[in-house]
Structures are given as structure tokens and as C-alpha cells.
C-alpha positions as CSV (number, residue, x, y, z in Angstrom):
1,E,11.0,-21.2,25.7
2,M,13.1,-18.1,25.0
3,E,11.9,-15.2,27.2
4,L,13.2,-11.6,27.3
5,V,11.8,-9.2,29.9
6,E,12.5,-5.5,29.9
7,S,12.5,-3.3,33.0
8,G,13.9,0.0,34.3
9,G,11.8,2.6,32.4
10,G,10.4,5.7,33.9
11,L,9.8,9.4,33.7
12,V,12.9,11.7,33.8
13,H,13.5,15.4,33.2
14,D,15.5,16.6,30.3
15,G,19.1,15.5,30.8
16,G,18.3,12.7,33.2
17,S,19.4,9.1,33.2
18,L,17.9,5.6,33.3
19,R,19.3,2.1,33.1
20,L,17.2,-0.4,31.3
21,S,17.6,-4.2,31.9
22,C,16.8,-7.1,29.6
23,T,16.7,-10.3,31.6
24,T,16.8,-13.4,29.5
25,S,15.9,-17.1,30.1
26,G,15.1,-20.3,28.3
27,Y,18.2,-20.4,26.0
28,R,21.9,-20.1,26.0
29,F,22.7,-16.5,26.6
30,D,25.6,-16.1,24.2
31,A,23.7,-17.9,21.3
32,Y,22.2,-14.6,20.1
33,S,23.0,-10.9,20.1
34,I,20.6,-8.7,21.9
35,G,19.3,-5.5,20.4
36,W,17.4,-2.6,22.0
37,F,14.5,-1.2,20.0
38,R,12.2,1.7,20.7
39,Q,8.8,2.5,19.4
40,A,7.5,6.1,19.6
41,P,3.8,6.8,19.3
42,G,2.7,6.2,15.7
43,K,6.1,4.9,14.7
44,G,7.7,1.5,14.0
45,H,10.3,-0.3,15.9
46,E,13.7,1.5,15.7
47,L,17.0,-0.3,16.4
48,I,19.1,1.9,18.6
49,S,21.7,-0.5,20.0
50,C,22.9,-4.1,19.9
51,I,25.5,-6.2,21.7
52,N,27.1,-9.4,20.6
53,T,26.8,-11.5,23.7
54,Y,29.6,-13.8,22.6
55,D,32.4,-11.3,22.0
56,G,31.0,-8.0,23.3
57,D,31.0,-6.1,20.0
58,T,28.5,-3.2,20.1
59,Y,26.5,-1.1,17.7
60,Y,24.8,2.3,18.3
61,K,22.5,4.3,16.2
62,E,24.1,7.6,15.5
63,T,21.5,9.6,17.4
64,V,22.2,7.8,20.7
65,K,26.0,7.4,20.3
66,G,27.8,9.0,23.2
67,R,24.7,9.1,25.4
68,F,23.7,5.4,25.6
69,T,25.9,2.5,26.6
70,I,25.0,-1.1,26.1
71,S,26.6,-3.8,28.3
72,K,26.1,-7.4,29.5
73,D,26.4,-9.6,32.5
74,N,26.8,-13.2,31.4
75,A,26.4,-14.5,34.9
76,K,23.1,-12.8,35.3
77,K,22.2,-13.4,31.6
78,T,21.2,-9.8,31.4
79,V,21.8,-7.0,29.0
80,Y,21.7,-3.3,30.1
81,L,21.2,0.0,28.4
82,Q,22.5,2.9,30.3
83,M,20.8,6.0,28.9
84,N,22.2,9.4,29.8
85,D,21.2,12.9,28.8
86,L,17.7,11.8,27.9
87,K,15.7,14.1,25.7
88,P,12.0,14.3,24.8
89,D,12.8,12.7,21.5
90,D,13.9,9.6,23.4
91,T,10.3,9.0,24.6
92,A,9.1,5.6,23.5
93,V,8.4,2.1,24.6
94,Y,11.8,0.2,24.7
95,Y,12.1,-3.4,23.8
96,C,14.9,-5.9,23.7
97,A,15.1,-8.6,21.1
98,P,17.3,-11.5,19.9
99,M,19.4,-10.5,17.0
100,I,22.0,-11.6,14.5
101,F,24.7,-8.9,14.9
102,G,24.7,-6.6,12.0
103,F,21.1,-7.1,11.1
104,Q,18.3,-4.6,11.5
105,S,15.4,-6.8,12.4
106,P,14.8,-9.2,15.3
107,L,15.3,-12.9,14.9
108,F,11.7,-14.0,14.9
109,E,12.9,-17.5,13.7
110,T,13.7,-18.2,17.4
111,G,10.0,-18.2,18.2
112,W,10.3,-15.0,20.1
113,T,8.0,-12.1,19.6
114,W,7.7,-8.6,21.1
115,G,7.3,-8.4,24.8
116,Q,5.6,-5.7,26.9
117,G,8.6,-3.4,26.7
118,T,9.2,-0.6,29.2
119,Q,8.1,3.0,28.9
120,V,10.7,5.7,28.8
121,T,9.5,9.3,29.0
122,G,11.9,12.2,28.7
123,S,10.2,15.4,29.7
124,S,11.2,19.0,29.0
């Protein structure tokens, strides 16, 4: 069974940094792209970054471009999101999800559904 587990969140001051990890298991790592989503209180899931695990192509939402960097470690079957210069508007629960690169929604057809996510809080 496909499993994606997020970790690395926390509370940081304005301008601080965090590195999130998405550890995967139960499937071939490079079969699907991995996206990072965030959900702020009262809001829906917002795609902020995606990486093609086969060729390394990346996507960033304009609001995080230049601050966030997505990367992968095929040996560890893990995708990372390095988040620098965090702001209060970045506060949300962050999730990773299987994707088709270029699409905006997770690939629910895999049988996957949203995990627990990891809380990121950027304080003033």
C-alpha cells in the first residue's frame, strides 16, 4: 500500500527556515511525481511545489518561488521541501501527495488519501 509520511514542521520566527520531509513506501518511488500542498485554517489544499521523481523537473507556486526548494533522494525514497524566509502567511498544515506532473490535484486513483500532514507556523 502506498504511504507518504510528512515530517519536519515546527514554529519559526519571521524569516526562519524549516526543511520538510516526505518519506514514501509501498510503491516504486519514480512512478509518480510528488507535490507539496498546504492548508491554512478555513482554506482548501493549495499546491505550492511539485517534483518529477523520474527526471527531476520542478514546479513552484509564484508566491514561494525563490524561498522554497524541492528536492529528492531516490536512495531514501524521500522528497524534501526546504523553506527559507518563512512568513506568517506560510502558516498551514503541509502535506505531500502523489501527482501527475503538471496537474493541480493529487492522484487519488492510486488509492492514496491525505495523511496527517505537518504543522508549519511562521510567527511575527
